[in-house]
C-alpha positions as CSV (number, residue, x, y, z in Angstrom):
1,M,8.1,-21.3,-23.5
2,T,9.2,-24.0,-21.1
3,T,11.0,-21.4,-18.8
4,N,7.8,-19.1,-18.7
5,L,5.4,-21.7,-18.3
6,I,7.1,-22.4,-15.2
7,S,7.5,-19.4,-13.6
8,G,4.6,-18.3,-14.8
9,I,3.3,-21.3,-12.8
10,A,6.0,-20.1,-10.0
11,F,3.6,-16.5,-10.4
12,C,0.8,-17.8,-9.8
13,G,1.5,-20.3,-7.0
14,V,3.2,-17.7,-4.7
15,G,0.0,-15.4,-5.0
16,L,-2.3,-17.9,-4.8
17,L,0.1,-18.4,-2.0
18,I,-0.8,-14.9,-0.6
19,I,-4.4,-14.9,-1.4
20,L,-5.0,-17.7,0.7
21,I,-2.6,-17.1,4.2
22,G,-4.5,-13.6,3.3
23,F,-8.0,-15.1,3.9
24,K,-7.0,-17.3,6.7
25,V,-5.3,-14.4,8.5
26,T,-8.4,-12.2,8.0
27,H,-10.1,-15.4,9.7
28,G,-8.3,-14.6,12.8
29,E,-6.1,-18.4,12.1
30,W,-2.4,-18.1,11.1
31,L,-1.8,-14.7,12.5
32,H,1.8,-16.5,13.5
33,F,2.6,-15.6,9.5
34,L,2.2,-11.6,10.7
35,A,5.9,-10.5,12.3
36,G,6.4,-10.6,15.4
37,N,4.0,-13.0,16.4
38,I,6.0,-15.9,15.8
39,F,5.1,-17.7,19.3
40,G,1.9,-16.5,19.5
41,D,2.8,-13.9,22.5
42,N,1.3,-10.9,21.2
43,D,-2.4,-11.9,19.9
44,K,-3.8,-9.1,21.0
45,D,-2.2,-7.1,18.2
46,A,-1.8,-9.9,16.2
47,F,-6.0,-9.5,16.2
48,K,-6.4,-6.1,16.2
49,H,-5.0,-5.6,12.7
50,R,-5.8,-9.0,11.2
51,K,-8.4,-7.4,8.5
52,G,-5.8,-5.1,7.2
53,I,-3.3,-6.6,7.4
54,G,-5.4,-10.3,5.6
55,L,-7.4,-7.9,3.1
56,F,-4.0,-6.0,2.4
57,L,-1.9,-10.0,1.6
58,I,-5.2,-10.5,-0.7
59,I,-4.5,-7.7,-3.1
60,T,-1.4,-8.5,-3.0
61,G,-2.1,-11.5,-4.4
62,I,-4.1,-10.5,-6.7
63,L,-1.7,-7.8,-8.3
64,I,0.8,-10.8,-8.3
65,I,-1.2,-12.4,-10.9
66,I,-2.4,-9.7,-12.8
67,F,1.1,-8.7,-13.2
68,Y,1.6,-12.2,-14.4
69,F,-0.9,-12.2,-16.8
70,L,-0.3,-8.9,-18.0
71,V,3.6,-10.3,-18.9
72,F,2.3,-13.2,-20.3
73,I,-0.6,-11.8,-22.6
74,K,2.1,-10.0,-24.2
75,S,5.1,-11.7,-23.9
76,P,6.1,-13.0,-28.0
77,N,7.4,-16.4,-27.2
78,M,4.2,-17.7,-25.9
79,R,2.2,-16.9,-28.8
């Protein structure tokens, strides 16, 4: 039971972190998290695609959290 709780906190934490990065990328901040833009040398391309990539990250984070809660509800050890 403790392992499920710890993994749940980790899953939710990762999901929330991905959502946070998605919001920051959508608003034009933290563009260095995008692949190929580690040193900030390609800001035009990263800024052009920021909304699509940010939305993708936000949806991915939400799906991670939803997936965890679906597994959490169906787990017989957590009742």
